[in-house]
TIMIVEX-541540 format. One record per residue: residue in three letters; x, y, z of N, C-alpha, C in turn. Coordinates in steps of 0.1 Angstrom, whole numbers, padded with zeros to 4 digits, always signed. Layout:
alaXYZXYZXYZ...
***
This chain:
met+0002-0159-0138+0008-0152-0149+0023-0151-0148phe+0028-0152-0136+0043-0151-0134+0049-0164-0131arg+0062-0165-0133+0070-0177-0129+0078-0172-0117pro+0077-0179-0106+0084-0175-0094+0099-0174-0097pro+0106-0163-0095+0120-0162-0098+0129-0170-0089arg+0140-0175-0094+0149-0181-0085+0159-0171-0080gly+0166-0174-0069+0175-0164-0064+0170-0155-0053thr+0157-0157-0049+0152-0149-0038+0156-0155-0025ser+0169-0154-0022+0175-0160-0011+0178-0151+0000val+0182-0156+0012+0186-0148+0023+0197-0138+0019arg+0207-0143+0011+0217-0135+0006+0212-0123-0002ala+0203-0125-0011+0197-0114-0019+0190-0104-0011thr+0182-0109-0001+0174-0100+0007+0182-0092+0016leu+0193-0098+0022+0202-0091+0030+0209-0080+0023thr+0212-0083+0010+0218-0073+0001+0209-0061+0000ala+0196-0064-0003+0186-0053-0004+0185-0045+0008ala+0185-0052+0020+0183-0045+0032+0195-0037+0037thr+0207-0041+0032+0219-0034+0037+0219-0019+0034ala+0213-0016+0022+0213-0002+0018+0206+0007+0028val+0198+0002+0036+0190+0011+0045+0193+0008+0060val+0203-0001+0063+0205-0005+0077+0210+0007+0085ala+0219+0015+0080+0225+0026+0088+0214+0036+0092leu+0205+0039+0082+0194+0048+0085+0184+0041+0094ala+0181+0029+0092+0170+0022+0099+0172+0020+0113leu+0185+0018+0117+0187+0014+0131+0191+0027+0139thr+0189+0038+0133+0192+0051+0140+0179+0057+0146gly+0180+0061+0158+0169+0068+0164+0156+0060+0165cys+0157+0047+0167+0145+0039+0167+0137+0040+0180ala+0145+0039+0191+0139+0038+0204+0130+0050+0207gly+0117+0047+0210+0108+0057+0215+0102+0065+0204ala+0105+0063+0191+0099+0071+0181+0084+0068+0180gly+0076+0077+0184+0061+0075+0183+0056+0066+0194ala+0064+0064+0204+0060+0054+0214+0049+0059+0224val+0040+0050+0227+0030+0052+0237+0029+0040+0245gly+0023+0041+0257+0021+0029+0265+0024+0031+0279gly+0024+0021+0287+0027+0023+0301+0023+0011+0309gly+0028+0008+0320+0025-0003+0328+0036-0012+0332asp+0034-0022+0340+0045-0031+0344+0044-0045+0339gly+0036-0047+0328+0034-0060+0323+0045-0064+0313glu+0043-0076+0307+0053-0080+0297+0052-0070+0285gln+0063-0064+0282+0063-0054+0272+0066-0059+0258ile+0058-0055+0249+0061-0058+0235+0062-0045+0227val+0070-0044+0217+0072-0033+0209+0066-0035+0195val+0058-0026+0191+0050-0028+0178+0054-0017+0169ala+0059-0020+0157+0063-0011+0147+0052-0010+0136ile+0046+0002+0135+0035+0004+0125+0037+0016+0117val+0030+0017+0106+0030+0028+0097+0019+0038+0102ser+0023+0051+0102+0014+0061+0108+0003+0066+0099asn-0005+0056+0094-0017+0059+0086-0028+0061+0095pro-0039+0068+0091-0050+0071+0100-0056+0058+0107gln-0057+0047+0101-0063+0035+0107-0054+0030+0118met-0041+0031+0116-0032+0027+0127-0032+0036+0139gln-0034+0049+0136-0036+0059+0147-0048+0056+0155asp-0059+0051+0148-0071+0047+0155-0068+0036+0165ala-0060+0026+0160-0056+0015+0169-0049+0019+0181ile-0040+0029+0180-0033+0034+0192-0043+0040+0201ser-0053+0047+0196-0062+0054+0205-0071+0044+0212leu-0072+0032+0208-0081+0022+0214-0073+0013+0223gln-0061+0016+0227-0053+0007+0234-0058+0004+0248asp-0066+0013+0254-0072+0010+0267-0081-0003+0266glu-0087-0005+0255-0096-0017+0253-0087-0029+0253phe-0075-0028+0246-0067-0040+0246-0061-0043+0260arg-0057-0033+0267-0051-0035+0280-0061-0040+0290ala-0074-0036+0288-0084-0042+0297-0086-0057+0295ala-0084-0061+0283-0086-0076+0280-0073-0083+0282his-0061-0076+0282-0048-0083+0284-0040-0074+0293pro-0043-0074+0306-0036-0065+0316-0022-0069+0318gly-0018-0081+0314-0004-0085+0315+0005-0081+0304val+0000-0074+0294+0008-0070+0282+0008-0055+0281asp+0020-0050+0280+0023-0036+0279+0028-0033+0265val+0020-0025+0257+0023-0023+0243+0030-0009+0241arg+0042-0010+0235+0049+0002+0231+0049+0003+0216phe+0045+0015+0210+0044+0017+0196+0056+0025+0191val+0060+0021+0179+0069+0029+0171+0061+0032+0158ser+0056+0044+0157+0047+0048+0146+0055+0058+0138leu+0057+0054+0125+0065+0062+0116+0059+0063+0102pro+0062+0074+0095+0058+0075+0081+0062+0063+0073glu+0055+0061+0062+0056+0048+0054+0071+0045+0050asn+0077+0055+0043+0091+0052+0038+0100+0049+0050glu+0099+0056+0061+0108+0054+0072+0105+0041+0079ala+0092+0038+0081+0089+0026+0087+0094+0014+0079arg+0092+0014+0066+0097+0003+0058+0112+0001+0060ala+0120+0012+0060+0134+0010+0062+0138+0005+0075lys+0132+0010+0086+0135+0005+0099+0131-0010+0101ile+0119-0013+0097+0114-0027+0099+0122-0037+0091thr+0125-0033+0078+0133-0042+0070+0147-0045+0076ala+0154-0034+0080+0167-0035+0085+0167-0044+0098ser+0158-0041+0106+0157-0048+0119+0155-0063+0117val+0145-0066+0109+0141-0081+0107+0152-0088+0099ala+0157-0081+0089+0167-0088+0080+0180-0091+0087thr+0184-0082+0097+0196-0084+0104+0194-0091+0118gly+0182-0095+0121+0179-0101+0134+0181-0092+0145gly+0178-0079+0143+0180-0069+0154+0172-0072+0166gly+0160-0077+0165+0152-0080+0177+0146-0068+0184glu+0145-0056+0177+0139-0045+0184+0124-0046+0185phe+0118-0053+0176+0104-0054+0175+0098-0068+0178asp+0086-0068+0184+0079-0080+0186+0067-0082+0176val+0063-0071+0171+0052-0071+0160+0056-0061+0150val+0055-0064+0137+0059-0055+0127+0047-0054+0116met+0046-0042+0111+0036-0040+0101+0043-0041+0087ile+0039-0052+0080+0045-0054+0067+0034-0055+0057ser+0037-0061+0045+0027-0062+0035+0028-0075+0027asn+0020-0077+0017+0021-0089+0009+0033-0089+0000tyr+0041-0078-0001+0054-0078-0007+0064-0086+0001glu+0065-0082+0014+0075-0088+0022+0071-0102+0027thr+0059-0105+0030+0055-0117+0037+0060-0130+0031pro+0058-0133+0019+0063-0146+0014+0078-0147+0014met+0085-0137+0011+0099-0137+0010+0105-0139+0024trp+0100-0131+0034+0105-0132+0047+0101-0145+0054ala+0090-0151+0050+0086-0164+0055+0096-0175+0050glu+0099-0174+0037+0109-0183+0031+0122-0183+0038asn+0126-0171+0042+0139-0169+0049+0139-0172+0063gly+0127-0175+0069+0126-0178+0083+0127-0166+0092trp+0124-0154+0087+0125-0142+0095+0113-0139+0103ile+0101-0145+0099+0089-0142+0106+0082-0155+0110glu+0074-0155+0120+0068-0167+0126+0057-0172+0117asn+0055-0185+0116+0044-0191+0110+0032-0189+0119leu+0022-0181+0115+0011-0177+0124+0000-0187+0123gln+0000-0197+0114-0011-0206+0112-0014-0214+0125pro-0004-0219+0133-0008-0225+0145-0015-0216+0155tyr-0011-0204+0156-0018-0194+0164-0032-0192+0159val-0034-0190+0146-0047-0188+0140-0056-0199+0143asp-0051-0211+0141-0059-0223+0143-0063-0225+0158ala-0055-0221+0167-0057-0223+0181-0065-0212+0188thr-0068-0201+0180-0075-0190+0186-0090-0191+0183glu-0098-0194+0193-0113-0196+0191-0119-0184+0185gly-0127-0186+0174-0135-0175+0168-0127-0166+0159tyr-0114-0168+0157-0106-0159+0149-0111-0159+0135asp-0114-0171+0129-0120-0173+0116-0112-0167+0105ala-0101-0173+0101-0092-0169+0090-0099-0170+0077glu-0109-0179+0076-0117-0181+0064-0125-0168+0060asp-0127-0160+0070-0134-0147+0068-0126-0137+0061phe-0113-0138+0061-0104-0129+0054-0107-0129+0039val-0107-0117+0032-0109-0116+0018-0099-0126+0011pro-0104-0136+0003-0095-0146-0002-0083-0142-0009ser-0083-0131-0017-0071-0127-0024-0061-0122-0014val-0065-0116-0004-0056-0111+0007-0050-0122+0015arg-0059-0131+0019-0054-0143+0026-0043-0151+0019glu-0045-0153+0006-0036-0160-0003-0023-0152-0004ala-0024-0139-0005-0012-0131-0007-0003-0130+0006leu-0009-0133+0017-0002-0133+0030+0002-0147+0035ser+0002-0156+0026+0005-0170+0029+0017-0175+0022tyr+0024-0185+0028+0035-0191+0022+0034-0206+0025glu+0034-0214+0014+0032-0228+0014+0019-0232+0022gly+0009-0224+0020-0004-0227+0025-0007-0222+0039asp+0003-0216+0046+0001-0211+0059+0002-0196+0060met-0005-0189+0068-0004-0175+0069+0007-0171+0078tyr+0016-0162+0073+0027-0157+0081+0025-0143+0085ser+0015-0136+0080+0011-0123+0085-0004-0123+0083val-0011-0115+0091-0026-0114+0090-0030-0100+0087pro-0040-0097+0079-0043-0084+0075-0050-0075+0085phe-0045-0063+0086-0052-0052+0093-0062-0046+0084tyr-0057-0042+0072-0067-0039+0062-0061-0042+0048gly-0070-0044+0039-0066-0047+0025-0071-0036+0016glu-0065-0036+0004-0069-0025-0005-0065-0029-0020ser-0073-0022-0029-0069-0021-0042-0067-0006-0045ser-0070-0002-0057-0069+0012-0060-0081+0016-0069phe-0086+0028-0066-0097+0033-0075-0096+0049-0076leu-0105+0054-0084-0105+0069-0086-0116+0075-0079ala-0113+0083-0069-0124+0091-0062-0126+0104-0069tyr-0138+0108-0070-0141+0121-0077-0153+0128-0070arg-0153+0141-0071-0164+0149-0065-0176+0149-0073thr-0186+0142-0069-0199+0141-0077-0206+0155-0078asp-0205+0163-0068-0212+0176-0068-0205+0185-0078leu-0192+0185-0079-0185+0194-0088-0187+0189-0102phe-0187+0176-0104-0189+0171-0118-0203+0175-0123glu-0213+0174-0114-0226+0178-0117-0227+0193-0121gln-0221+0201-0113-0221+0216-0115-0214+0219-0128ala-0204+0212-0132-0196+0214-0144-0202+0207-0157gly-0213+0199-0154-0219+0192-0165-0210+0181-0171leu-0202+0175-0162-0193+0164-0166-0198+0151-0161glu-0194+0140-0167-0198+0127-0163-0186+0118-0162met-0184+0111-0151-0173+0101-0150-0177+0089-0158pro-0168+0084-0167-0171+0072-0174-0171+0060-0165ala-0178+0050-0169-0179+0038-0160-0166+0031-0158asn-0157+0032-0168-0144+0026-0168-0134+0035-0174pro-0130+0046-0167-0123+0057-0173-0109+0053-0178thr-0105+0059-0189-0091+0058-0194-0082+0069-0188trp-0069+0067-0190-0060+0078-0185-0062+0090-0194asp-0065+0089-0207-0068+0101-0215-0080+0108-0210glu-0091+0101-0207-0103+0107-0202-0100+0114-0188val-0092+0108-0180-0089+0114-0167-0081+0127-0169arg-0072+0127-0178-0064+0139-0181-0073+0150-0185glu-0083+0147-0194-0092+0157-0199-0101+0163-0188leu-0106+0154-0179-0114+0158-0168-0106+0167-0158ala-0094+0163-0156-0086+0170-0146-0083+0184-0151ala-0080+0185-0164-0077+0198-0170-0089+0207-0169glu-0101+0201-0172-0114+0209-0172-0117+0215-0158leu-0113+0207-0147-0117+0211-0134-0106+0218-0126asn-0094+0219-0132-0083+0225-0125-0084+0240-0124ala-0081+0245-0112-0083+0259-0109-0071+0264-0100pro-0059+0264-0105-0048+0267-0096-0048+0281-0089glu-0055+0290-0096-0057+0303-0090-0065+0303-0077glu-0072+0292-0075-0081+0291-0063-0075+0280-0054asp-0062+0276-0056-0056+0265-0049-0064+0253-0050phe-0069+0250-0062-0077+0238-0064-0072+0231-0076ser-0069+0218-0074-0063+0210-0085-0073+0200-0091gly-0072+0198-0104-0081+0189-0111-0079+0174-0106ile-0067+0171-0101-0065+0157-0096-0053+0158-0086cys-0053+0148-0077-0042+0146-0068-0036+0133-0071leu-0023+0132-0072-0016+0120-0075-0003+0120-0066arg+0001+0108-0062+0014+0108-0055+0026+0111-0063gly+0034+0119-0057+0047+0123-0064+0059+0121-0055leu+0057+0117-0043+0067+0116-0033+0076+0103-0036ala+0089+0105-0036+0098+0094-0039+0095+0082-0029gly+0096+0070-0035+0094+0058-0027+0087+0047-0035trp+0091+0035-0033+0085+0024-0041+0071+0022-0037gly+0067+0025-0024+0054+0025-0019+0046+0038-0020glu+0053+0048-0026+0046+0061-0027+0044+0063-0042val+0052+0071-0049+0049+0075-0063+0049+0062-0072met+0057+0052-0069+0058+0041-0078+0046+0032-0077ala+0038+0033-0067+0026+0024-0066+0016+0028-0077pro+0011+0040-0077+0001+0043-0087+0008+0044-0101met+0020+0049-0102+0027+0050-0115+0029+0036-0121ser+0032+0026-0113+0033+0012-0118+0021+0007-0124thr+0009+0010-0118-0003+0006-0124-0006+0012-0138ala-0002+0025-0139-0003+0031-0152+0007+0024-0162ile+0019+0022-0158+0028+0015-0167+0023+0001-0171asn+0017-0006-0162+0011-0019-0166+0000-0018-0176thr-0009-0009-0174-0021-0008-0182-0018-0003-0196phe-0007+0005-0197-0003+0010-0210+0005-0001-0218gly+0008-0012-0211+0014-0023-0218+0029-0024-0215gly+0034-0016-0206+0048-0016-0202+0050-0025-0190gly+0061-0023-0183+0064-0031-0171+0078-0028-0166trp+0082-0035-0155+0095-0034-0150+0105-0043-0158phe+0100-0055-0160+0108-0065-0167+0099-0074-0176asp+0104-0079-0187+0096-0088-0195+0099-0102-0190glu+0094-0112-0197+0095-0126-0192+0109-0131-0192gly+0117-0125-0200+0131-0129-0201+0140-0121-0191trp+0135-0114-0182+0142-0105-0173+0150-0094-0180asn+0144-0089-0191+0149-0077-0197+0143-0065-0191ala+0150-0055-0187+0144-0043-0181+0136-0036-0192thr+0124-0031-0189+0116-0025-0199+0110-0011-0195ile+0117-0005-0186+0113+0008-0181+0114+0019-0193asp+0123+0017-0202+0124+0026-0213+0117+0021-0226ser+0108+0011-0225+0101+0007-0236+0091+0018-0240pro+0086+0018-0253+0077+0028-0257+0064+0028-0248glu+0059+0016-0244+0047+0016-0236+0049+0021-0222ser+0061+0018-0216+0064+0023-0203+0066+0038-0204arg+0073+0042-0214+0076+0057-0215+0063+0065-0217glu+0053+0060-0225+0041+0067-0227+0033+0068-0213ala+0033+0057-0205+0027+0058-0193+0033+0068-0183ile+0046+0067-0182+0053+0076-0173+0051+0091-0178glu+0052+0094-0190+0049+0107-0195+0035+0112-0192thr+0026+0103-0194+0012+0106-0191+0010+0109-0177tyr+0015+0101-0168+0013+0103-0153+0020+0117-0149ile+0032+0119-0154+0039+0131-0150+0033+0143-0156asp+0029+0143-0168+0022+0154-0175+0009+0157-0168thr+0001+0147-0165-0012+0150-0158-0009+0157-0145leu+0001+0153-0137+0004+0159-0125+0009+0173-0126arg+0018+0175-0136+0023+0188-0138+0013+0198-0143thr+0004+0194-0151-0006+0204-0157-0018+0205-0149ser-0023+0195-0141-0035+0196-0134-0035+0191-0120gly-0022+0188-0115-0021+0183-0102-0019+0193-0091gln-0017+0189-0079-0016+0197-0067-0002+0204-0067pro-0001+0216-0060+0012+0222-0058+0021+0214-0050gly+0034+0214-0052+0043+0206-0044+0041+0192-0046ala+0037+0187-0058+0034+0173-0060+0046+0164-0058ala+0058+0168-0060+0069+0160-0058+0071+0156-0043thr+0065+0162-0034+0066+0159-0020+0052+0154-0014ser+0043+0151-0023+0030+0146-0019+0029+0131-0019gly+0026+0125-0008+0024+0111-0006+0009+0108-0004phe+0006+0096+0001-0008+0093+0004-0014+0102+0014gly-0007+0105+0024-0012+0113+0035-0015+0128+0030asp-0006+0133+0022-0008+0147+0017-0020+0147+0008cys-0022+0138-0001-0033+0138-0010-0046+0135-0002leu-0046+0127+0008-0057+0125+0016-0062+0138+0023thr-0053+0145+0028-0056+0158+0034-0062+0168+0024arg-0056+0168+0013-0060+0178+0003-0074+0174-0003phe-0076+0162-0006-0089+0158-0011-0100+0159-0001ala-0097+0155+0011-0107+0155+0022-0111+0170+0026gln-0102+0179+0023-0105+0193+0026-0110+0201+0014gly-0114+0193+0004-0121+0200-0008-0112+0208-0017gln-0099+0203-0018-0089+0211-0026-0086+0204-0039ser-0093+0193-0042-0090+0185-0054-0103+0179-0059ala-0104+0178-0073-0116+0173-0079-0116+0157-0080met-0104+0152-0081-0102+0137-0082-0090+0133-0075trp-0089+0120-0072-0078+0114-0065-0077+0100-0068tyr-0066+0095-0075-0064+0081-0078-0055+0075-0067asp-0060+0066-0059-0051+0060-0049-0058+0048-0043ala-0053+0045-0031-0058+0032-0024-0072+0033-0020thr-0079+0022-0021-0093+0021-0017-0095+0023-0002ser-0084+0022+0005-0085+0024+0020-0088+0038+0023met-0087+0047+0013-0089+0061+0016-0103+0064+0022val-0112+0055+0019-0126+0058+0023-0128+0059+0038ser-0119+0053+0046-0121+0054+0060-0120+0068+0065ser-0112+0076+0058-0110+0091+0061-0119+0100+0053val-0119+0097+0040-0127+0106+0031-0142+0106+0034glu-0147+0095+0039-0161+0095+0042-0164+0097+0057asp-0154+0101+0064-0156+0104+0079-0160+0119+0080pro-0173+0122+0083-0177+0136+0084-0170+0144+0095ala-0164+0137+0105-0157+0144+0115-0144+0150+0111ser-0138+0145+0100-0125+0150+0095-0125+0154+0080ser-0136+0151+0073-0136+0153+0059-0148+0163+0055thr-0145+0173+0047-0155+0182+0043-0162+0177+0030val-0158+0166+0025-0164+0161+0012-0172+0148+0015ala-0173+0144+0027-0180+0131+0030-0194+0132+0024gly-0198+0121+0017-0211+0120+0011-0212+0127-0003lys-0201+0133-0007-0200+0140-0020-0191+0134-0030val-0187+0121-0027-0177+0115-0035-0182+0102-0042gly-0178+0101-0055-0181+0089-0062-0168+0081-0064tyr-0169+0068-0068-0157+0060-0069-0158+0052-0082ala-0148+0054-0091-0147+0047-0103-0134+0038-0103pro-0134+0028-0112-0123+0019-0113-0110+0027-0116ala-0098+0020-0113-0085+0026-0117-0085+0029-0132pro-0079+0041-0135-0078+0044-0150-0070+0034-0158val-0075+0031-0170-0069+0021-0178-0064+0027-0192ala-0057+0018-0199-0053+0022-0213-0056+0010-0222glu-0047+0000-0220-0048-0012-0229-0054-0024-0222thr-0057-0023-0209-0062-0035-0202-0076-0032-0197glu-0083-0042-0192-0096-0041-0187-0097-0035-0173ser-0086-0038-0165-0085-0032-0152-0071-0028-0149ala-0069-0021-0138-0056-0015-0135-0053-0014-0120gly-0062-0019-0111-0060-0017-0097-0049-0026-0092trp-0044-0022-0080-0034-0030-0074-0040-0039-0063leu-0032-0047-0057-0036-0055-0045-0026-0054-0034tyr-0030-0049-0023-0021-0046-0012-0027-0048+0001ser-0020-0052+0011-0025-0053+0025-0014-0049+0035trp-0018-0040+0044-0010-0038+0055-0014-0049+0065ser-0004-0056+0070-0006-0068+0078+0004-0068+0090leu+0001-0076+0099+0009-0077+0111+0016-0091+0112ala+0029-0091+0115+0037-0103+0116+0045-0102+0128ile+0050-0114+0132+0058-0115+0144+0072-0120+0140pro+0082-0111+0142+0096-0115+0139+0100-0128+0147ser+0108-0136+0140+0113-0148+0147+0121-0145+0159thr+0127-0133+0159+0136-0130+0170+0129-0125+0183ser+0115-0123+0182+0108-0119+0193+0109-0129+0205glu+0110-0124+0217+0111-0132+0229+0097-0132+0236his+0087-0126+0229+0074-0124+0236+0063-0128+0225lys+0065-0140+0219+0056-0143+0208+0042-0145+0212asp+0039-0151+0224+0025-0153+0228+0018-0140+0231ala+0025-0131+0237+0020-0117+0240+0018-0110+0227ala+0028-0111+0218+0027-0105+0205+0014-0110+0197trp+0011-0123+0198-0001-0128+0191-0013-0123+0198asp-0013-0121+0211-0025-0115+0218-0028-0102+0212phe-0018-0094+0209-0020-0081+0203-0024-0082+0188val-0017-0090+0181-0020-0092+0166-0034-0097+0164ser-0038-0107+0172-0052-0112+0170-0062-0102+0174trp-0059-0094+0185-0069-0084+0189-0071-0074+0178met-0061-0069+0172-0061-0058+0162-0067-0063+0148thr-0067-0076+0146-0072-0081+0133-0084-0090+0134asp-0091-0090+0145-0103-0098+0148-0115-0091+0143lys-0126-0099+0142-0139-0093+0138-0144-0083+0149glu-0141-0086+0161-0146-0077+0172-0139-0064+0172tyr-0126-0063+0167-0120-0050+0165-0127-0041+0155ile-0132-0047+0145-0140-0040+0135-0152-0033+0141lys-0159-0041+0150-0170-0035+0157-0166-0025+0167leu-0155-0027+0173-0150-0017+0183-0147-0004+0176val-0141-0004+0165-0138+0009+0158-0151+0016+0154gly-0161+0008+0149-0174+0013+0145-0181+0020+0156asp-0181+0013+0168-0188+0018+0179-0181+0030+0186glu-0168+0029+0187-0161+0039+0195-0157+0051+0187ile-0153+0049+0174-0148+0060+0166-0157+0064+0154gly-0164+0054+0148-0173+0057+0137-0172+0046+0127trp-0183+0043+0121-0183+0032+0111-0175+0035+0099glu-0174+0048+0096-0166+0052+0084-0152+0049+0086arg-0147+0048+0098-0133+0046+0101-0129+0031+0102val-0138+0022+0100-0135+0008+0100-0124+0004+0090pro-0114-0003+0094-0104-0008+0084-0110-0016+0073pro-0110-0012+0061-0117-0019+0050-0108-0030+0044gly-0115-0039+0036-0108-0048+0028-0101-0060+0034ser-0103-0062+0047-0097-0074+0053-0106-0085+0055arg-0118-0083+0060-0127-0094+0063-0141-0092+0056leu-0145-0103+0050-0158-0103+0043-0170-0100+0052ser-0169-0104+0065-0180-0101+0074-0182-0086+0076thr-0172-0078+0074-0173-0064+0076-0184-0058+0068tyr-0185-0063+0055-0195-0058+0046-0209-0064+0048glu-0210-0072+0058-0223-0078+0061-0229-0071+0073leu-0221-0063+0080-0226-0056+0092-0235-0044+0088pro-0247-0044+0093-0257-0034+0088-0252-0020+0090gln-0245-0017+0101-0240-0003+0103-0230+0001+0092tyr-0221-0009+0089-0211-0005+0079-0217-0005+0065ala-0227-0014+0062-0233-0014+0049-0240-0001+0046glu-0245+0005+0057-0252+0018+0055-0243+0029+0051val-0231+0030+0058-0222+0041+0056-0213+0039+0043ser-0212+0026+0039-0203+0023+0028-0210+0020+0015glu-0223+0024+0014-0231+0022+0003-0224+0027-0010ala-0217+0038-0009-0212+0044-0021-0199+0038-0026tyr-0192+0030-0017-0179+0025-0020-0177+0010-0017ala-0185+0004-0010-0183-0010-0006-0182-0019-0019glu-0191-0018-0028-0191-0026-0040-0178-0023-0048ala-0175-0010-0049-0164-0006-0057-0151-0011-0051thr-0150-0011-0038-0138-0016-0031-0136-0031-0034leu-0147-0039-0031-0145-0054-0033-0143-0057-0048asp-0150-0050-0057-0148-0053-0071-0133-0050-0075ser-0128-0039-0070-0114-0036-0073-0104-0046-0067met-0107-0051-0055-0098-0061-0049-0099-0075-0057asn-0111-0078-0060-0113-0091-0067-0108-0091-0081gly-0107-0079-0087-0102-0078-0101-0087-0075-0102ala-0081-0074-0090-0067-0070-0090-0058-0082-0092thr-0056-0086-0105-0048-0097-0109-0039-0093-0120gln-0028-0100-0121-0019-0097-0132-0025-0100-0146glu-0034-0110-0146-0041-0113-0159-0049-0101-0164gly-0056-0094-0154-0064-0083-0158-0057-0070-0159ala-0046-0068-0152-0039-0055-0151-0027-0054-0160met-0023-0065-0166-0011-0065-0175-0014-0070-0188thr-0006-0066-0198-0008-0071-0212+0000-0083-0216his+0010-0086-0207+0019-0097-0210+0024-0104-0197glu+0029-0116-0199+0034-0123-0187+0047-0117-0182val+0049-0118-0169+0061-0114-0163+0067-0125-0153pro+0080-0124-0150+0085-0135-0142+0085-0133-0127tyr+0077-0124-0123+0077-0120-0109+0062-0119-0104pro+0060-0121-0091+0047-0118-0085+0046-0103-0082gly+0033-0098-0081+0031-0084-0078+0025-0076-0089ile+0018-0066-0086+0012-0057-0096+0018-0043-0095gln+0017-0037-0084+0023-0024-0082+0037-0025-0076phe+0042-0037-0075+0056-0039-0070+0061-0052-0077val+0074-0053-0077+0081-0065-0082+0085-0074-0070gly+0079-0086-0070+0081-0094-0058+0095-0101-0057ile+0105-0093-0057+0119-0098-0055+0126-0090-0045pro+0135-0095-0037+0141-0088-0026+0148-0075-0030glu+0154-0074-0042+0161-0062-0047+0151-0050-0049phe+0138-0053-0049+0129-0042-0054+0128-0031-0044gln+0131-0033-0031+0130-0022-0022+0140-0012-0026asp+0152-0016-0029+0163-0006-0033+0160-0001-0047leu+0156-0010-0057+0154-0006-0070+0142+0004-0071gly+0131+0000-0064+0119+0009-0065+0122+0022-0058thr+0130+0022-0048+0133+0035-0041+0141+0044-0051arg+0151+0038-0057+0159+0046-0067+0151+0051-0078val+0143+0043-0084+0135+0047-0095+0125+0058-0091gly+0119+0056-0079+0110+0066-0074+0116+0079-0072gln+0129+0079-0068+0136+0092-0066+0138+0099-0080gln+0140+0091-0090+0141+0097-0104+0128+0103-0108met+0117+0096-0106+0104+0100-0111+0100+0113-0103ser+0103+0113-0090+0099+0124-0082+0107+0137-0086ala+0120+0134-0090+0128+0146-0094+0123+0151-0108ala+0118+0142-0116+0112+0146-0129+0099+0154-0127ile+0091+0150-0117+0079+0157-0114+0082+0171-0109ala+0093+0172-0101+0097+0185-0096+0104+0194-0106gly+0107+0188-0118+0114+0196-0128+0129+0197-0126gln+0134+0189-0117+0149+0189-0115+0156+0182-0125ile+0150+0172-0132+0156+0165-0143+0145+0164-0153thr+0149+0160-0166+0138+0157-0176+0133+0143-0174val+0121+0141-0180+0115+0128-0180+0124+0118-0187asp+0130+0122-0198+0140+0113-0205+0151+0109-0196glu+0157+0119-0188+0168+0115-0180+0163+0106-0169ala+0151+0108-0163+0146+0099-0153+0144+0085-0158ile+0139+0084-0170+0137+0070-0176+0150+0064-0179ala+0160+0071-0184+0172+0065-0188+0180+0060-0175gln+0180+0068-0165+0187+0063-0153+0179+0052-0146ser+0166+0052-0146+0158+0041-0141+0161+0028-0148gln+0162+0029-0161+0164+0017-0169+0178+0011-0166arg+0188+0020-0163+0201+0015-0159+0200+0007-0146tyr+0193+0013-0136+0191+0006-0124+0185-0007-0125ala+0174-0008-0134+0167-0020-0136+0176-0031-0143glu+0184-0026-0152+0193-0035-0160+0203-0042-0150thr+0207-0035-0140+0217-0040-0131+0210-0052-0123val+0198-0050-0119+0191-0061-0112+0188-0072-0121ala+0184-0069-0134+0181-0080-0143+0193-0089-0146glu+0205-0083-0146+0217-0092-0149+0218-0103-0140thr+0215-0101-0127+0215-0112-0117+0206-0123-0120tyr+0194-0120-0124+0184-0130-0127+0186-0137-0140gln+0191-0130-0150+0195-0136-0162+0206-0146-0161ala+0216-0142-0153+0227-0151-0150+0223-0164-0143glu+0214-0162-0133+0209-0174-0125+0201-0183-0134glu+0195-0178-0145+0187-0187-0153+0195-0191-0165gly+0208-0188-0166+0216-0193-0176+0215-0185-0189arg+0210-0173-0188+0209-0165-0201+0222-0158-0204
***
């Protein structure tokens, strides 16, 4: 549905990265580091999501299989990790041997030569089986037919809801809920006097935080970041309606302190029984359905992402592992990357930590394991359906000149999405009006659009 934009060059990507270099290269050494030993040391930069913390806890298993490799982790919150990793890789800093990136960065960084082509490693590793990766994820992490990063987990987005509370209140979740229906349900179940919210939604500034779910709302209402002619459309009537709907839902029926709530905050709140619904990444199930850490395990139903004018609205995303071209320990880095993304790792998590904690959405074979099939009965089909349906054709009403659903696949988007996210978060907090947030965001987007319009001779 998109036309690949011209101008996604090293120059453009370096420009996008420059905005965060000063922050990113500060205080990197030792942040969240674990490890030990006298072997060949590799430094692995990851996002501190629950599944990644599980990987850290299982490092004795990796060391037993690879005693000559000493792993040091830099584990950071999502926004900070993005900044540090981008700045390091874009400037050739060489701090990291393995980096956790996504399907947003992978094709652009591959084109720029910043990350290694992993296909030769994949092909040479017996039993690794890249054909087992979920097809949409494998394609999203490839450039010119070769994989340049490999998925740790994949995700789309869906709506989690408390089936027990819906039954008690005599409410029913529609098979394909609209945003209007979600707003009504959230208002019905909201009980702020009991510190209980009708819904939890991200409000934390960041292109990978508030702008991820909000962008899917903008898409399904018929809006977008840019139209096919690279005209900024954040202030279009359709985009405005979506933004107003999202923010109003959060203000009237959302969690306290919503402007500082990201994925992790909503996960904690929902898993501890303080919210009736939560629209977010399908990867939530690893924690929501873990009875060791969740009070609502077994009490949750899963519905498709809320829609308005489209048939579907879920995103497609994968946290994946890549090897920067500057690494001096590429073979050791691949030993770690292949270990953490192999079929056997899935079984290791299931056996050692719990089958609810298995990284979802990366390998098809995961869903064929009897132990996982048993614990994932409530959400396995919903997860795969969401991922398979996460296409621009299904989630958008019109063609756009860029790849991506909940992001714009151009180098400048890290900076643009961050700036717009700050505006939306400020509006959620009541620091500025929604109109002010939209107007400023439109100006940011118009500045980016001018570059692409000029390059296409408009």
